C-alpha positions in Angstrom: 0.0 0.0 0.0 1.3 3.5 -0.9 0.9 6.1 1.8 1.1 9.8 1.2 1.5 11.8 4.4 1.4 15.5 4.7 4.5 17.1 6.2 4.2 19.3 9.4 4.9 22.9 8.7 7.6 24.7 10.5 5.1 27.3 11.7 3.5 24.6 13.9 0.4 24.1 11.7 -1.2 20.7 12.1 -0.2 17.8 9.9 -2.7 17.2 7.0 -4.6 13.9 7.2 -2.9 10.9 5.7 -4.2 9.6 2.4 -3.9 5.9 1.8 -3.7 4.7 -1.8 -3.2 1.4 -3.5 -6.2 -0.4 -2.0 -6.9 -3.5 -4.1 -9.5 -2.2 -6.6 -10.2 -5.7 -7.7 -11.1 -7.0 -4.2 -14.8 -6.3 -4.6 -14.8 -7.7 -8.1 -13.0 -10.9 -7.0 -15.6 -11.5 -4.2 -18.3 -11.4 -6.9 -16.3 -13.8 -9.1 -15.8 -16.2 -6.2 -19.5 -16.1 -5.5 -20.2 -16.9 -9.1 -17.8 -19.8 -9.0 -19.5 -21.3 -6.0 -22.9 -20.8 -7.7 -21.7 -22.5 -10.9 -20.1 -25.4 -9.0 -23.3 -25.9 -7.0 -25.4 -26.0 -10.2 -23.0 -28.3 -11.9 -22.5 -25.8 -14.7 -19.1 -25.8 -16.4 -18.2 -22.2 -17.5 -15.8 -21.4 -20.3 -14.6 -17.8 -20.8 -13.5 -17.3 -24.4 -10.9 -14.5 -25.0 -9.3 -13.4 -28.2 -8.5 -10.4 -30.3 -11.1 -9.1 -32.7 -11.5 -11.2 -35.9 -10.2 -14.5 -34.5 -13.4 -16.3 -35.5 -14.6 -16.7 -31.9 -18.3 -16.1 -32.7 -18.4 -18.4 -35.7 -16.6 -21.2 -33.8 -18.9 -20.8 -30.8 -22.0 -20.8 -32.9 -20.9 -24.2 -34.3 -19.9 -25.5 -30.9 -23.3 -24.5 -29.4 -25.2 -26.1 -32.3 -23.4 -29.4 -32.1 -23.8 -29.5 -28.3 -27.5 -29.0 -28.7 -27.5 -31.9 -31.2 -25.7 -34.0 -28.5 -28.4 -33.2 -26.0 -26.0 -31.1 -23.8 -27.8 -28.2 -22.1 -25.8 -25.1 -22.9 -26.2 -21.3 -23.1 -24.0 -18.3 -23.9 -23.4 -14.8 -22.7 -21.6 -12.5 -25.2 -20.0 -9.2 -24.6 -19.6 -6.4 -27.1 -18.9 -2.7 -26.8 -21.8 -1.5 -28.8 -24.0 -4.0 -30.7 -26.0 -7.2 -30.3 -24.7 -8.6 -33.7 -22.8 -11.5 -32.1 -25.8 -12.6 -30.0 -28.0 -12.7 -33.1 -25.4 -14.9 -34.8 -25.0 -17.2 -31.8 -28.8 -17.5 -31.4 -28.9 -19.4 -34.7 -27.3 -22.3 -32.9 -30.6 -23.0 -31.0 -29.0 -22.4 -27.6 -30.2 -19.6 -25.3 -28.1 -16.5 -25.7 -27.9 -13.1 -24.0 -26.0 -10.0 -25.0 -24.1 -7.8 -22.6 -23.4 -4.4 -24.2 -20.4 -2.9 -22.3 -20.9 0.6 -23.7 -17.2 0.9 -24.6 -15.7 -1.1 -21.8 -13.0 -3.4 -23.2 -13.8 -6.4 -21.1 -16.5 -8.2 -19.1 -16.6 -8.0 -15.4 -18.1 -10.4 -12.8 -20.9 -8.2 -11.7 -22.1 -8.0 -15.4 -22.3 -11.8 -15.5 -24.1 -11.9 -12.1 -26.6 -9.3 -13.1 -27.4 -10.9 -16.5 -27.9 -14.4 -14.9 -30.1 -13.0 -12.2 -32.4 -11.5 -14.8 -32.4 -14.5 -17.1 -35.5 -16.3 -15.8 -35.6 -18.7 -18.7 -32.5 -20.4 -17.3 -33.8 -20.7 -13.7 -34.5 -24.4 -14.1 -32.3 -25.2 -17.0 -29.7 -27.3 -15.2 -27.0 -26.1 -17.6 -24.2 -28.4 -18.4 -22.2 -25.6 -20.1 -22.2 -21.8 -20.1 -20.0 -20.0 -22.5 -18.9 -16.4 -22.0 -17.7 -14.8 -25.2 -15.6 -11.9 -23.9 -15.0 -8.6 -25.6 -12.4 -8.9 -28.4 -9.2 -7.8 -26.4 -6.1 -9.6 -25.3 -5.1 -7.2 -22.5 -7.8 -6.4 -20.0 -9.6 -9.7 -19.8 -6.5 -11.3 -18.4 -7.1 -9.4 -15.1 -10.8 -10.0 -14.6 -11.9 -13.4 -13.2 -15.5 -14.2 -14.2 -15.9 -17.2 -12.0 -15.1 -19.5 -14.9 -13.9 -23.0 -14.7 -11.8 -22.7 -17.9 -10.3 -19.7 -19.6 -9.8 -20.3 -23.3 -7.5 -18.1 -25.4 -8.0 -18.2 -29.2 -5.4 -17.5 -31.8 -6.2 -17.4 -35.5 -3.8 -18.5 -38.2 -4.4 -15.1 -39.8 -2.9 -13.2 -36.8 0.7 -14.4 -36.8 2.6 -16.9 -34.9 4.1 -14.4 -32.4 0.8 -13.4 -30.8 1.6 -15.4 -27.6 4.9 -13.5 -27.3 3.2 -10.1 -27.8 0.4 -10.9 -25.2 2.0 -13.3 -22.8 -0.2 -12.5 -19.8 -3.4 -13.7 -21.4 -1.8 -16.9 -22.8 -0.1 -17.6 -19.4 -3.4 -17.1 -17.5 -5.5 -19.3 -19.8 -6.2 -23.0 -19.3 -6.6 -23.9 -23.0 -5.3 -22.5 -26.2 -7.4 -22.9 -29.4 -5.9 -22.2 -32.8 -8.8 -21.2 -35.2 -9.3 -21.1 -38.9 -6.8 -23.9 -39.4 -8.3 -24.5 -42.8 -6.6 -21.3 -43.9 -3.2 -22.2 -42.6 -1.6 -23.0 -45.9 -2.8 -19.9 -47.9 -1.8 -17.8 -44.9 1.6 -19.5 -44.7 1.0 -20.1 -41.1 4.0 -21.6 -39.3 2.3 -24.1 -37.0 5.5 -25.3 -35.3 6.5 -21.7 -34.5 3.1 -20.9 -33.1 3.2 -24.0 -30.9 6.7 -23.2 -29.7 5.6 -19.7 -28.8 2.5 -20.9 -26.9 4.7 -23.4 -25.0 7.3 -20.8 -24.2 4.7 -18.6 -22.5 2.6 -21.3 -20.9 4.5 -24.7 -20.7 2.2 -27.7 -20.9 -1.0 -25.9 -21.8 -3.4 -28.0 -24.0 -3.7 -26.7 -27.6 -6.5 -27.7 -29.9 -6.6 -26.8 -33.6 -10.0 -26.0 -35.0 -12.0 -24.8 -38.0 -15.7 -23.9 -37.8 -15.9 -25.4 -41.4 -14.4 -28.8 -40.3 -16.9 -30.5 -38.0 -14.4 -33.1 -36.8 -12.2 -30.3 -35.3 -15.2 -28.8 -33.5 -16.1 -32.2 -32.1 -12.6 -32.7 -30.8 -13.0 -29.4 -28.9 -16.3 -30.4 -27.5 -14.9 -33.8 -26.4 -12.2 -31.9 -24.6 -14.7 -29.7 -22.8 -16.9 -32.6 -21.8 -13.8 -34.3 -20.3 -12.9 -31.1 -18.5 -16.4 -30.9 -17.0 -16.3 -34.6 -16.0 -13.1 -34.0 -14.2 -14.5 -30.9 -12.4 -17.7 -32.5 -11.3 
């Protein structure tokens, strides 16, 4: 904690009051996140927080994941954050899963109280017994690394169109994530994507992290991701 103290004047004037700075601004947020985590665990809901930069293909991939989960009989829903529009929620709703939009009005990340507020007002889910809840965070690789949403799994996405050095440029988000997903793998060859370099960079930042390569246009890769999530949920509950 940083303490700024006023100095006593030589004329004998009283010392100004001490001002204490540096109080953990995230403490209240983290309490809400911890409450959400207990809530999710009590409900048996596995929560995945998806983070990426804009244009990674997060929404397209998640739409396919939701649709295939619905086909499997898995109960699932999604919360999607965006700075200004509900475009992504409209796209995700095509999956057949319940979807709600959180408009952050310019804020570059989602926060735990936003998730709590949205869930408390989402009466359709009151008796849903969700197996999975996906949170599609605002497209940003910086701020979301700091904000716990009570999730059981943080998933960072990297597109083959973004460059192999993304993990080195944004190490905190890759280091704080539990799973790395490479997207648009069907475009790897025309993009001259160096897969080995990308995997080395991910490993350098977060040794041992699981990596899954996906394409929303290749159902078998989406199924591999779903299988991984189902296994993670089984291990948690």
